[in-house]
C-alpha positions in Angstrom: 5.5 -47.4 14.2 9.0 -48.3 13.3 11.3 -45.3 13.5 13.0 -44.3 10.3 16.7 -44.4 9.8 16.8 -40.6 9.4 15.0 -40.1 12.8 17.4 -42.5 14.5 20.4 -40.7 13.1 19.0 -37.4 14.1 18.3 -38.6 17.6 21.8 -40.0 17.9 23.2 -36.7 16.8 21.2 -34.9 19.5 22.7 -37.1 22.2 26.2 -36.4 21.0 25.6 -32.6 20.7 23.6 -32.5 24.0 20.9 -30.5 22.4 19.1 -30.0 19.1 17.7 -26.7 18.1 15.8 -25.9 14.9 17.7 -24.0 12.3 17.3 -20.3 12.5 15.2 -18.8 9.7 16.9 -16.0 7.8 14.7 -12.9 7.4 15.6 -11.2 4.1 14.1 -8.0 5.3 16.9 -7.6 8.0 19.8 -9.5 6.5 22.5 -7.2 5.2 23.3 -7.4 1.5 26.6 -7.1 -0.3 25.4 -3.8 -1.8 24.1 -2.3 1.5 24.2 1.5 1.7 27.2 2.8 3.8 27.2 6.2 5.5 29.1 9.1 4.0 32.1 10.4 6.0 31.2 13.9 4.9 28.2 15.3 2.9 28.3 18.1 0.4 25.5 19.7 -1.7 26.1 17.3 -4.5 25.6 19.6 -7.4 29.2 19.3 -8.6 29.4 15.5 -8.2 29.5 12.9 -10.9 30.0 9.2 -10.2 33.2 7.4 -11.1 33.1 3.6 -11.4 30.8 3.4 -8.4 28.2 5.7 -6.9 29.1 7.2 -3.6 26.6 6.4 -0.8 25.0 8.1 2.2 22.4 7.2 4.7 19.0 8.8 3.9 19.1 10.9 7.1 22.4 12.4 6.0 20.8 14.0 2.9 17.5 15.2 4.5 15.3 12.2 4.1 13.2 10.5 6.8 15.2 7.5 7.8 12.2 5.7 9.4 10.2 6.0 6.2 13.1 4.8 4.0 13.7 1.9 6.4 10.1 0.9 6.1 10.4 1.1 2.3 13.5 -1.2 2.4 11.6 -3.6 4.6 8.6 -3.6 2.2 10.7 -4.1 -0.9 12.5 -7.0 0.7 9.3 -8.6 2.0 7.9 -8.3 -1.6 5.0 -5.9 -0.9 5.3 -5.2 -4.7 5.8 -8.7 -6.1 6.8 -7.7 -9.6 9.5 -5.2 -8.4 13.0 -6.3 -9.1 15.2 -3.3 -8.2 14.8 0.1 -6.7 17.6 2.7 -6.5 17.5 6.3 -5.3 20.0 9.1 -5.7 19.3 12.2 -3.8 21.6 15.2 -3.6 24.3 13.3 -5.5 24.3 10.3 -3.1 23.0 6.8 -3.6 20.8 6.4 -0.6 18.7 3.4 -1.5 19.9 0.3 -3.4 17.6 -2.7 -3.3 17.6 -5.8 -5.5 15.1 -8.7 -5.0 13.8 -11.9 -6.6 17.1 -12.8 -8.2 18.0 -9.3 -9.5 21.6 -8.3 -9.0 23.7 -5.1 -9.5 25.6 -6.8 -12.3 22.6 -7.9 -14.2 21.8 -6.3 -17.6 18.2 -5.2 -17.8 16.4 -5.0 -21.1 14.9 -1.5 -20.6 12.3 -1.8 -23.3 10.8 1.7 -24.0 13.3 3.4 -21.8 15.6 2.9 -24.8 13.6 5.7 -26.5 14.8 8.3 -24.0 18.4 7.2 -24.7 17.7 7.6 -28.4 16.4 11.1 -27.7 19.7 11.9 -25.9 21.7 10.5 -28.8 19.9 12.8 -31.2 20.7 15.6 -28.8 24.4 14.8 -28.9 24.3 14.9 -32.7 22.5 18.2 -32.5 25.2 19.6 -30.3 27.7 18.5 -32.8 25.8 20.3 -35.6 25.0 17.1 -37.4 21.2 17.2 -37.1 18.4 19.7 -36.3 14.9 19.3 -35.1 13.5 21.0 -38.2 15.5 18.8 -40.6 13.4 17.0 -43.2 13.6 13.2 -42.8 13.7 12.3 -46.5 17.2 13.6 -47.3 18.6 11.2 -44.6 17.2 8.3 -46.6 18.0 8.6 -50.3 17.8 4.8 -50.6 14.2 5.0 -49.6 13.3 8.0 -51.7 10.4 6.2 -53.3 8.8 5.7 -49.9 9.2 9.3 -48.8 8.9 11.4 -52.0 5.2 12.2 -52.0 2.9 13.9 -49.5 2.3 13.7 -46.7 5.5 11.7 -45.9 7.8 14.3 -47.6 6.8 16.7 -44.8 8.2 14.5 -42.1 10.7 16.2 -39.8 13.1 14.8 -37.2 11.0 16.6 -34.5 7.9 14.7 -35.6 9.7 11.4 -34.8 10.9 12.6 -31.4 7.5 13.9 -30.3 5.5 10.9 -31.7 3.6 13.1 -34.0 4.9 11.5 -37.3 1.5 10.3 -38.4 3.1 6.9 -39.4 0.6 4.1 -38.7 3.1 1.9 -36.8 1.2 -0.1 -34.2 2.8 -1.0 -30.9 -0.1 -2.4 -28.8 -1.4 -4.9 -28.3 2.0 -6.4 -29.0 0.7 -9.7 -30.3 0.3 -9.3 -34.0 1.5 -5.7 -34.0 3.9 -4.0 -36.4 6.4 -3.9 -33.5 6.2 -7.7 -33.1 6.5 -8.1 -36.8 9.6 -5.9 -36.9 11.1 -7.7 -33.9 10.7 -11.1 -35.6 11.7 -10.2 -39.1 15.2 -10.6 -40.7 14.2 -8.0 -43.4 14.9 -4.3 -43.6 13.5 -2.5 -40.5 13.7 0.9 -42.1 11.8 -0.2 -45.1 9.1 -1.7 -42.9 8.7 1.5 -40.9 8.8 4.0 -43.8 6.5 2.0 -46.0 3.6 2.2 -43.4 0.5 4.1 -44.3 -0.2 7.4 -42.5 -3.0 7.9 -39.9 -2.5 11.7 -39.9 -0.3 14.4 -41.5 3.1 14.9 -39.8 2.7 17.1 -36.8 -0.8 16.0 -36.3 -2.3 13.7 -33.6 0.0 12.1 -31.0 0.3 8.3 -31.1 2.8 6.1 -29.2 5.0 4.9 -32.0 8.2 2.8 -31.8 8.6 2.9 -35.6 9.5 6.6 -35.7 12.2 6.1 -32.9 13.6 3.1 -34.8 13.8 5.4 -37.9 15.9 7.8 -35.8 18.6 5.1 -35.8 18.8 5.5 -39.5 18.9 9.3 -39.2 21.8 9.0 -36.8 23.7 6.6 -39.1 23.3 9.0 -42.0 24.1 12.1 -39.9 27.2 10.7 -38.0 28.6 8.0 -40.3 28.4 5.5 -37.4 26.0 2.8 -36.6 23.9 4.2 -33.7 25.1 1.7 -31.1 28.8 2.5 -31.8 27.9 6.2 -31.7 26.2 5.7 -28.4 29.2 3.9 -26.9 31.6 6.7 -28.0 29.7 9.9 -27.3 27.3 9.0 -24.5 28.1 5.8 -22.6 31.9 6.2 -22.4 31.7 9.8 -21.0 29.1 8.6 -18.4 31.2 5.6 -17.3 28.8 3.1 -18.8 31.0 0.1 -19.8 28.4 -2.7 -20.2 25.4 -2.4 -22.5 23.8 -4.5 -25.2 21.5 -3.7 -28.1 19.1 -5.9 -30.2 20.2 -5.3 -33.8 18.8 -6.0 -37.2 18.8 -4.8 -40.8 20.0 -2.8 -42.5 23.7 -2.8 -41.5 23.2 -4.0 -37.9 20.7 -1.2 -37.1 20.1 -1.1 -33.3 16.5 -1.4 -32.2 16.4 2.1 -30.9 12.9 1.9 -29.4 13.0 -1.1 -27.1 16.3 -2.9 -27.7 18.8 -1.5 -25.1 20.0 -3.3 -22.0 22.1 -1.9 -19.1 22.4 -2.2 -15.4 20.1 -0.5 -13.0 23.0 1.6 -11.6 23.8 2.8 -15.2 20.2 3.6 -15.7 20.7 6.0 -12.8 23.5 7.7 -14.9 21.1 8.4 -17.7 18.7 10.0 -15.3 21.5 11.9 -13.6 22.6 13.4 -16.9 19.1 14.7 -17.4 19.0 16.0 -13.8 22.2 17.9 -14.4 20.9 19.4 -17.6 23.0 17.5 -20.0 26.4 18.2 -18.3 28.7 15.4 -17.1 31.8 16.2 -15.0 31.7 19.8 -16.2 31.4 18.8 -19.9 28.2 19.3 -22.0 27.1 15.9 -23.4 23.9 17.4 -24.7 23.1 21.1 -24.3 20.9 22.4 -21.5 18.6 23.7 -24.2 18.2 20.1 -25.6 17.2 18.8 -22.1 14.7 21.6 -21.8 13.3 20.6 -25.2 12.9 17.0 -24.1 10.8 18.0 -21.1 8.7 20.5 -23.1 5.0 19.5 -22.9 4.4 18.8 -26.6 1.3 16.6 -26.0 -0.9 16.9 -22.9 -3.6 14.9 -21.1 -2.8 11.7 -23.0 -4.4 9.5 -20.4 -3.3 8.3 -17.0 -1.6 5.4 -15.3 -3.4 4.4 -12.0 -4.6 7.9 -11.7 -1.5 9.8 -12.6 -2.0 12.0 -15.7 0.4 11.9 -18.6 2.0 14.5 -20.8 4.7 13.9 -23.4 7.7 15.8 -24.5 10.5 14.5 -26.8 11.1 10.9 -25.7 10.2 11.8 -22.1 7.0 11.5 -20.1 5.9 14.3 -17.8 3.9 13.2 -14.7 1.8 15.4 -12.4 3.7 18.3 -10.8 4.7 18.1 -7.1 3.2 20.7 -4.7 5.2 23.8 -3.9 7.1 26.4 -5.9 10.1 26.2 -8.2 10.7 23.3 -10.6 7.9 20.9 -9.7 8.0 18.7 -12.8 8.4 14.9 -12.5 10.0 13.5 -15.6 10.0 9.8 -16.6 11.5 7.4 -19.0 9.2 4.4 -19.0 9.5 0.8 -20.4 7.2 -2.1 -20.9 7.3 -4.5 -17.9 7.7 -1.7 -15.4 11.1 -0.2 -16.0 11.5 3.4 -15.0 13.9 6.3 -14.7 12.3 9.2 -12.7 13.9 12.6 -12.7 12.7 15.1 -10.1 14.8 18.3 -10.6 13.1 20.3 -7.8 14.0 17.6 -5.3 17.5 16.8 -6.8 16.3 13.3 -7.2 16.7 10.3 -9.6 14.9 7.0 -9.0 15.3 3.8 -11.0 12.9 0.9 -10.8 12.9 -2.3 -12.7 10.1 -4.8 -12.7 8.6 -7.9 -14.2 5.1 -6.5 -14.5 2.3 -7.9 -16.8 -0.6 -5.5 -16.0 -1.0 -1.8 -16.1 -1.5 -1.7 -12.3 1.8 -3.5 -11.6 3.6 -1.7 -14.4 2.7 1.7 -12.8 3.3 0.8 -9.2 6.8 2.5 -9.2 5.0 5.8 -9.8 3.1 5.4 -6.6 6.2 4.4 -4.7 7.9 7.5 -6.0 5.2 9.9 -4.9 3.9 8.2 -1.8 7.1 6.9 -0.3 10.3 8.5 -1.7 9.3 12.1 -2.4 7.2 12.1 0.8 10.3 11.2 2.8 12.3 14.3 1.7 12.3 17.0 4.4 
């Protein structure tokens, strides 16, 4: 066989260089990243810490976590044990101790959080409540005089702000399956979103049966506009994101008047998702200043609806724009709180372990969507001494 020109050139290069060795294969599981965790010079209790532009870091062993287990978790993430996982971040005791991005994800990337947006909306209503501009027992109809014909009669005239937050509005707004749903119709239309939501029929009286419902959360954007005089995205930037140090975010917007899609339309970085969780962990206080009241955070985690089903064996309760997962063993505050978004986006808050975990994913099945729950319980919580 006649040798190829390429083989002749390679052979000649080997003679010149005296030896030829195959290129070394880079192992992503052991190659340091630009965002590798660095050890802390000193470690404090963390309860009076709030991040500035960047999170401070510590090795897991410095904050009472099993270093071997966390190293194994890092290896597994980088080797794609969970193929749909894109980022996994852990803050324990006020220190970022785990910071992994895979499959093209990057710390600077904005993530469309999908239904995690609902929890941010719950916090925004909490800010307005702290400012005295809205209350849980406010009737919804007075906030919408332009839609009086849609809300004037029973049972819609009994709608309260709290019914929207707890997903007990009774409005027949369908989220799933997405194809052909009311949510898809809203996402695709250029018409008035509030009119679309408020004109829906009722499946139950307000305060009745729980049903996952993006329409009611979108309507809260209209409530916030009426209560504060600002479009909800501008209000969010001023009263929530700026105090928390969140400088980059994006909303999907529509009609009327540039209304943000409050249920699934917010994007931010994974590290800034941690800030949302950390605010909840610290009971609504940031840098010593109440953003929402501790009472509001307590109301968000109140079990308003219980035993709603399960995700891969983990039972589900619901509060006000927050999920409550099975309690951890032991005494004290054992709740596991979660903001959850389609595709496998999660913010977990575990007050009894002083822990916030963020996961982002590209999941398309219930099993892969819920995998971060298993990682939380079996790997992260289990590593805390």
